[in-house]
C-alpha positions in Angstrom: 58.9 106.6 23.4 59.0 105.7 27.1 59.9 102.9 29.5 61.3 99.6 28.2 60.8 100.6 24.6 63.8 103.0 25.0 66.7 100.5 25.5 69.2 103.4 25.1 68.1 105.2 28.3 71.0 105.4 30.7 73.6 104.6 28.1 76.4 107.0 27.1 79.0 107.3 24.4 79.4 104.5 21.9 76.9 102.3 23.7 74.2 104.9 23.3 75.1 105.4 19.6 75.0 101.7 18.9 71.6 101.3 20.7 69.9 104.2 18.9 71.3 103.0 15.6 70.0 99.5 16.1 66.5 100.9 17.0 66.5 102.9 13.7 67.8 99.9 11.6 65.2 97.6 13.1 62.4 100.0 12.5 61.7 100.6 16.2 62.0 104.3 15.7 61.7 106.5 12.6 64.5 108.5 11.1 62.9 111.7 12.5 62.8 110.1 16.0 66.4 109.1 15.6 67.4 112.7 14.8 65.4 114.1 17.6 66.9 111.7 20.1 70.5 112.3 19.0 70.3 116.0 18.5 68.6 116.6 21.8 71.2 114.5 23.7 74.1 116.3 22.0 72.7 119.7 22.6 72.1 119.0 26.3 75.4 117.3 27.0 77.5 119.9 25.1 75.9 122.9 26.7 76.3 121.3 30.2 79.9 120.3 29.7 82.3 121.8 32.3 85.1 122.4 29.8 85.5 123.8 26.4 86.7 120.4 25.2 83.6 118.7 26.5 81.5 121.4 24.9 82.9 120.2 21.5 82.3 116.6 22.2 85.7 115.5 23.6 86.6 114.2 27.0 89.9 115.0 28.7 92.1 118.1 28.5 93.7 120.2 25.8 96.5 117.6 25.2 93.8 114.9 24.6 91.9 117.2 22.3 95.0 117.9 20.2 96.1 114.2 20.1 92.7 113.2 18.9 91.9 115.8 16.3 95.1 117.5 15.1 95.5 114.9 12.3 92.5 116.5 10.7 94.9 119.2 9.5 96.8 116.5 7.5 94.0 116.9 4.9 94.7 120.6 4.4 97.1 120.9 1.5 96.6 124.5 0.5 95.1 127.8 1.6 91.3 128.0 1.6 88.3 128.1 3.8 87.3 125.3 6.2 83.7 124.4 7.2 83.2 122.3 10.3 79.9 120.4 10.0 78.7 119.8 13.5 80.8 122.6 14.9 79.2 122.7 18.4 81.0 125.4 20.4 83.4 126.2 17.5 86.6 124.7 19.1 87.7 122.8 16.0 87.2 126.0 13.9 89.4 127.7 16.4 92.0 124.9 16.5 92.3 124.3 12.8 93.8 127.7 12.1 97.1 127.2 14.0 97.2 123.5 13.1 97.0 124.4 9.4 99.4 127.3 9.8 102.0 124.9 11.3 101.8 123.1 7.9 102.3 126.4 6.1 98.6 127.0 5.1 96.1 129.7 5.9 92.5 128.7 6.4 89.4 130.8 7.1 87.1 128.8 9.5 83.3 128.4 9.3 80.9 126.3 11.2 77.5 124.6 10.8 75.4 123.0 13.5 71.8 121.8 13.6 71.4 123.3 17.1 70.7 127.0 17.3 71.6 127.0 20.9 75.1 125.6 20.1 75.6 128.1 17.3 74.7 130.9 19.7 77.2 129.6 22.2 79.9 129.4 19.5 79.1 133.0 18.5 79.5 134.1 22.1 82.9 132.3 22.3 84.1 133.5 18.9 82.4 136.9 18.3 84.8 137.8 15.5 83.5 134.8 13.5 79.8 135.1 14.4 78.9 135.8 10.8 80.7 132.6 9.7 78.3 130.3 11.8 75.2 128.7 10.3 72.3 126.8 11.7 71.1 123.8 9.6 70.9 120.1 9.0 73.7 119.1 6.7 71.5 116.6 4.9 69.3 119.4 3.5 71.2 122.7 4.2 71.8 125.0 1.2 75.1 126.8 1.8 75.5 130.4 0.8 78.5 129.2 -1.2 80.8 126.2 -1.4 83.9 125.6 0.7 87.4 124.3 0.0 87.6 122.0 3.0 84.5 120.5 4.7 84.8 118.3 7.8 82.0 116.0 8.8 81.1 112.7 10.4 78.9 110.1 8.7 77.0 109.5 12.0 75.3 112.9 11.7 72.7 111.0 9.6 70.7 107.9 10.5 72.3 104.6 9.5 70.5 104.2 6.2 71.4 107.7 5.0 75.1 108.1 5.8 76.3 107.4 2.3 73.8 109.9 0.9 75.0 112.5 3.4 78.7 112.0 2.4 77.8 112.3 -1.3 75.6 115.3 -0.8 78.3 117.2 1.1 80.9 116.2 -1.5 78.9 117.4 -4.5 76.9 120.3 -3.1 78.9 121.8 -0.2 82.6 121.2 -1.1 83.9 123.5 -3.8 85.2 121.9 -7.0 88.7 120.7 -6.4 88.2 120.9 -2.7 88.2 118.1 -0.1 85.6 116.5 2.1 87.2 115.3 5.4 85.2 112.5 7.1 86.0 111.5 10.7 84.9 108.6 12.8 85.6 108.7 16.5 85.5 105.9 19.1 87.1 103.0 17.3 85.4 103.0 13.8 87.5 102.8 10.6 86.0 105.3 8.2 88.1 104.0 5.3 86.2 100.7 5.5 82.9 102.4 5.5 83.8 104.5 2.5 85.1 101.5 0.6 81.8 99.7 1.4 79.9 102.6 -0.1 82.1 102.6 -3.2 83.4 106.1 -2.4 87.1 106.4 -3.2 89.2 108.4 -0.8 92.5 110.2 -1.6 94.2 109.9 1.8 93.7 109.0 5.4 95.1 109.4 8.9 94.5 107.7 12.2 95.1 108.6 15.8 95.3 106.0 18.6 94.6 105.8 22.3 97.4 104.7 24.6 96.0 101.2 24.5 96.3 101.0 20.7 92.6 101.4 19.9 91.6 103.8 17.2 90.7 107.2 18.6 90.0 109.1 15.4 89.8 107.6 11.9 90.0 110.3 9.2 89.8 110.1 5.4 89.6 112.8 2.8 87.8 112.7 -0.6 88.6 114.9 -3.6 85.7 116.8 -5.0 85.3 116.8 -8.8 
């Protein structure tokens, strides 16, 4: 698509996400086009980011990174392995280990990303974990085994397939008795989305910006 038929050109962040989602919902683009647009943008922006935090999709410094994401570890309630879906450069894999340890738990981190270039970058950053990194689309990926904790975002799928993505990960990627951890960044309330999809969650956590807006909304779902 070119010219005026691409209303998201020049937009960034939530404005871009909302514009591309509207185009998919209205039928202006196919789900495949939605995926190509989103995946290409994320790969380019993450690889070009000047900091390790930007390379994992977060603005600011290490303090901002921890404020925004450390609450993900609230979902870890025992030892186990932890798969980060959409792992980018692997920084959350790296961070979750000490965050879980501070809660008294040991986790073994793994990562999945649709971008082979991002997985290669993660492997270069974290060579000791290179064999724990996978390339694949979470909507169709067949894991070599299932994982105790799986973190994801619903926005990794087009608008009409987000509920299906959550359920697929819950029933096919999370190990029985494990937890699917679903995050929503940028002001969304993931608990409202899950409730609207009739998906019960076992717990939740929220981090806030200095102005009181939601920074990261997190909910975890128990796998049967």
